[in-house]
Backbone as CSV, one residue per row, in Angstrom:
resi,resn,N_x,N_y,N_z,CA_x,CA_y,CA_z,C_x,C_y,C_z
1,UNK,-0.485,-15.744,3.204,0.653,-15.448,2.363,0.624,-13.966,1.990
2,UNK,1.765,-13.348,2.033,1.883,-11.940,1.661,1.663,-11.801,0.164
3,UNK,0.929,-10.766,-0.233,0.594,-10.565,-1.643,1.829,-10.391,-2.511
4,UNK,2.865,-9.712,-2.019,4.049,-9.448,-2.834,4.897,-10.688,-3.035
5,UNK,4.834,-11.674,-2.125,5.648,-12.870,-2.292,5.104,-13.762,-3.390
6,UNK,3.820,-13.654,-3.732,3.259,-14.503,-4.760,3.447,-13.915,-6.159
7,UNK,3.993,-12.724,-6.236,4.184,-12.083,-7.530,5.519,-12.491,-8.128
8,UNK,5.556,-12.561,-9.433,6.734,-13.028,-10.158,7.790,-11.933,-10.275
9,UNK,9.000,-12.258,-9.836,10.112,-11.318,-9.972,10.462,-11.124,-11.445
10,UNK,10.385,-12.192,-12.231,10.680,-12.074,-13.661,9.687,-11.143,-14.353
11,UNK,8.422,-11.224,-13.972,7.413,-10.331,-14.549,7.693,-8.890,-14.150
12,UNK,8.087,-8.663,-12.915,8.388,-7.304,-12.445,9.588,-6.719,-13.186
13,UNK,10.617,-7.523,-13.386,11.798,-7.061,-14.121,11.423,-6.762,-15.576
14,UNK,10.628,-7.634,-16.175,10.182,-7.397,-17.550,9.369,-6.124,-17.682
15,UNK,8.526,-5.863,-16.695,7.734,-4.628,-16.716,8.625,-3.408,-16.608
16,UNK,9.678,-3.493,-15.776,10.611,-2.379,-15.660,11.355,-2.127,-16.962
17,UNK,11.617,-3.182,-17.720,12.281,-3.000,-19.012,11.372,-2.272,-19.996
18,UNK,10.085,-2.548,-19.935,9.139,-1.878,-20.829,8.907,-0.429,-20.428
19,UNK,8.667,-0.221,-19.145,8.393,1.121,-18.638,9.015,1.236,-17.252
20,UNK,10.052,2.058,-17.113,10.735,2.149,-15.823,9.779,2.485,-14.680
21,UNK,9.875,1.700,-13.618,9.039,1.907,-12.436,7.804,1.024,-12.413
22,UNK,7.409,0.486,-13.549,6.192,-0.334,-13.619,6.327,-1.611,-12.798
23,UNK,7.511,-2.196,-12.767,7.727,-3.399,-11.964,7.561,-3.137,-10.478
24,UNK,8.001,-1.966,-10.032,7.812,-1.602,-8.626,6.330,-1.437,-8.316
25,UNK,5.602,-0.825,-9.221,4.154,-0.676,-9.020,3.497,-2.046,-8.920
26,UNK,3.909,-2.970,-9.775,3.389,-4.341,-9.768,3.671,-5.028,-8.433
27,UNK,4.865,-4.779,-7.884,5.242,-5.413,-6.617,4.633,-4.723,-5.396
28,UNK,3.967,-3.574,-5.609,3.312,-2.888,-4.512,4.091,-1.729,-3.934
29,UNK,5.223,-1.384,-4.513,6.032,-0.245,-4.057,5.669,0.981,-4.880
30,UNK,4.573,1.625,-4.530,4.056,2.741,-5.326,4.979,3.945,-5.322
31,UNK,5.498,4.304,-4.174,6.355,5.497,-4.093,7.631,5.288,-4.907
32,UNK,8.276,4.150,-4.708,9.509,3.861,-5.442,9.229,3.761,-6.942
33,UNK,8.102,3.179,-7.310,7.757,3.055,-8.720,7.575,4.393,-9.403
34,UNK,6.837,5.277,-8.760,6.570,6.592,-9.360,7.835,7.445,-9.381
35,UNK,8.529,7.518,-8.244,9.732,8.346,-8.170,10.841,7.768,-9.048
36,UNK,11.039,6.469,-8.989,12.068,5.835,-9.814,11.784,5.977,-11.298
37,UNK,10.538,5.785,-11.679,10.169,5.943,-13.085,10.370,7.365,-13.572
38,UNK,9.983,8.331,-12.742,10.167,9.736,-13.113,11.648,10.082,-13.209
39,UNK,12.448,9.541,-12.316,13.885,9.796,-12.345,14.525,9.215,-13.604
40,UNK,14.147,8.008,-13.959,14.696,7.385,-15.170,14.286,8.168,-16.408
41,UNK,13.033,8.588,-16.479,12.579,9.375,-17.621,13.354,10.697,-17.701
42,UNK,13.579,11.339,-16.556,14.339,12.594,-16.539,15.774,12.374,-17.008
43,UNK,16.390,11.278,-16.560,17.751,10.958,-16.996,17.785,10.739,-18.498
44,UNK,16.831,9.988,-19.020,16.803,9.711,-20.457,16.537,10.972,-21.274
45,UNK,15.700,11.856,-20.760,15.394,13.087,-21.483,16.609,14.014,-21.557
46,UNK,17.491,13.933,-20.569,18.652,14.814,-20.548,19.920,14.148,-21.076
47,UNK,19.802,12.930,-21.578,20.956,12.230,-22.138,21.111,12.583,-23.606
48,UNK,22.325,12.562,-24.056,22.581,12.757,-25.482,22.012,11.568,-26.242
49,UNK,21.566,11.791,-27.463,20.980,10.685,-28.238,21.914,9.482,-28.386
50,UNK,23.201,9.729,-28.525,24.143,8.610,-28.691,24.382,7.859,-27.388
51,UNK,23.933,8.427,-26.261,24.103,7.760,-24.969,22.812,7.161,-24.424
52,UNK,21.732,7.239,-25.174,20.440,6.755,-24.675,20.453,5.274,-24.324
53,UNK,21.021,4.456,-25.188,21.035,3.010,-24.930,21.826,2.692,-23.670
54,UNK,22.975,3.324,-23.506,23.790,3.090,-22.312,23.048,3.560,-21.058
55,UNK,22.419,4.734,-21.129,21.663,5.245,-19.982,20.496,4.326,-19.652
56,UNK,19.792,3.837,-20.672,18.661,2.928,-20.477,19.120,1.640,-19.797
57,UNK,20.225,1.074,-20.302,20.729,-0.179,-19.740,21.215,0.011,-18.305
58,UNK,21.904,1.115,-18.035,22.437,1.354,-16.695,21.309,1.542,-15.676
59,UNK,20.302,2.334,-16.025,19.206,2.554,-15.073,18.403,1.278,-14.851
60,UNK,18.211,0.495,-15.895,17.493,-0.771,-15.720,18.304,-1.761,-14.907
61,UNK,19.609,-1.765,-15.063,20.452,-2.654,-14.267,20.346,-2.300,-12.782
62,UNK,20.380,-1.012,-12.473,20.234,-0.574,-11.080,18.878,-1.011,-10.531
63,UNK,17.818,-0.855,-11.328,16.476,-1.254,-10.870,16.381,-2.763,-10.664
64,UNK,16.989,-3.548,-11.538,16.951,-5.012,-11.389,17.675,-5.431,-10.115
65,UNK,18.848,-4.859,-9.875,19.593,-5.190,-8.654,18.784,-4.814,-7.424
66,UNK,18.173,-3.632,-7.443,17.364,-3.190,-6.311,16.154,-4.097,-6.103
67,UNK,15.507,-4.502,-7.185,14.341,-5.394,-7.049,14.740,-6.754,-6.491
68,UNK,15.893,-7.265,-6.895,16.361,-8.544,-6.354,16.677,-8.431,-4.869
69,UNK,17.301,-7.321,-4.474,17.584,-7.106,-3.050,16.287,-6.959,-2.267
70,UNK,15.327,-6.246,-2.811,14.029,-6.075,-2.163,13.319,-7.412,-2.005
71,UNK,13.350,-8.215,-3.032,12.689,-9.502,-3.006,13.339,-10.432,-1.968
72,UNK,14.670,-10.460,-1.941,15.341,-11.353,-0.983,15.103,-10.902,0.457
73,UNK,15.029,-9.575,0.694,14.758,-9.122,2.062,13.330,-9.430,2.466
74,UNK,12.392,-9.367,1.528,11.006,-9.732,1.854,10.858,-11.221,2.115
75,UNK,11.605,-12.044,1.362,11.558,-13.492,1.609,12.137,-13.807,2.978
76,UNK,13.198,-13.102,3.371,13.811,-13.339,4.672,12.857,-12.925,5.808
77,UNK,12.096,-11.859,5.606,11.150,-11.401,6.635,9.996,-12.389,6.808
78,UNK,9.618,-13.071,5.733,8.482,-13.998,5.792,8.859,-15.354,6.367
79,UNK,10.115,-15.605,6.584,10.527,-16.911,7.130,10.377,-16.968,8.598
């Protein structure tokens, strides 16, 4: 069994909510985790304070969609 297929998608999404990119690191995507996390932090640092919540939600939504697509493509490859 592939190591990434046994990992919980819900746990990965939860980790991304706590710290952007952490869910990717958990799933084994080190490059995407580091670059994505750094990009999200840069976006948040350059956002106006009144837009922080919207920026946080938007970047996390993009990461969740990407993680779901990644997970479904990995499941399809393992079949």
